[in-house]
Each structure stands twice: as C-alpha cells, then as structure tokens.
Residue, then its C-alpha position, 0 to 999 in steps of 0.5 A: m239118897l238123891k245123889s246116891i242114886v245120881f252118882l250110881a246112873a252117872l256111873m252105870s252110863s259111863s262104863v256102858l259108853f265105854c264098852i260101845a266105844a271099845e267095841r267099835s275101836n277093838l278092829h285091829s287089822d291083825a284082828l280081822f278075819t272073814d268066815s265062810f257062809k252059805v249064799n242062801e244066809i243073805a237076807d233078801l239077796g236077789h241073785p248073787v252076781c259074784t260068789l268068791t273064796q279064799s285059797n284055803n276054802t274048798s266047798e262049793e257051797l261056802f263062800d267068802y265074799v259074795e255081790g249082788d242086789i238086795c232087795p228088801v220084800g216091799s221096798g221096790a228098790c234094789t242096792y247093789s251091795a257087797i256082802i262078807k262075814l267078818n269076825g263072825k258078824m254078816l255086813t252088808l255094804k252098798r256099793i257107792q262107786s265103782d268103775k269097770t275094775t274096782s269097786i267101793f261098798k260102804n257101811n256105818d263103820i266099814s269099807i271095802t274097796t275092791i279091785q277085779s282081774s281076770l284069770q289067765k285061764s279063765n272059763m270066758e261066758e258072755e254071761g261072766n267069768d272066772v275072776k281074782l279079787s283084791i279087797t281092802i277092809r278098811a275099819r277105824n284105824s285099821e286096814k287088811k288085804f285079802y285075795l279072792s277068786g270065784y266067778c262074777g256074772i249075770 
C-alpha cells in the first residue's frame, strides 16, 4: 500500500515538473506575438514615458509597448520599466542598462533590447519627440524583432 502511494506521488510530481518545463520552453520565435493594451491596464504605472505601436495598430488608445516608472504603492522607490503584452500575458521588465539610444530590460525569463531613433519629420519638442523603435525580444532559445513607432517624452 505504501509503495503504491509513493509511486503515485512520484508519478504526479514528475508530470507537474514536465508541464512547467514545457510551458517555459515553448516560446519559439515564430510563436512570439504582442497584444495591444490600454495604459490604464498597467498596475502602478506612475507616468508613461514612451507609448508605441506597430504599424497595423490604428487605435489611439491601444499600445503595443510602454515605458515608464513603476511605483508600487507604499514602497517609495520607482523602477523604470518596459511593459509589453507578450502571448497574452502582461509583462513588466526592469531596465538594467541604457545609453542615449539603446536600452536593455529584463525579467526572470525574457530580455528586451531597444534601439531608438527619431523620425525624419518628427515633432521635435523640448519635452519629447516622435520615435521609431526596434525591439528584440529574447526568450530561451528564441529571438524576435519588432518595429514600433510612437512618442517618447516627459
């Protein structure tokens, strides 16, 4: 009887581990896609600094990528982050490195590298300007590049 219980417990735990492993490794480049979302869907976003969309997104309220300070209530410290909805899941990635045109954001499983350039006929303002952005998303053993445009400013 005890052997049967131990055998069943071992069998159940190995199938749970197999499912978890399968879920994390199923992000292949051809299966990565972004979903549009509203800025008010982002929890604890202090102020959106960059709001960008892919060319096929024509809605003024929906974005495919947002950058800004995430300020959890009561913590006092804000973290500049990238927010993207990838394969139906809203992801927040902390900025770990940046210079004038390139930023790198990371969470436990995914990293995003962005390269920003101003649009040729951009609305240049003191507070910000229209930009184009190439985003490279890296997940385990996969990588995909997206091109976005929008506004980045204070």
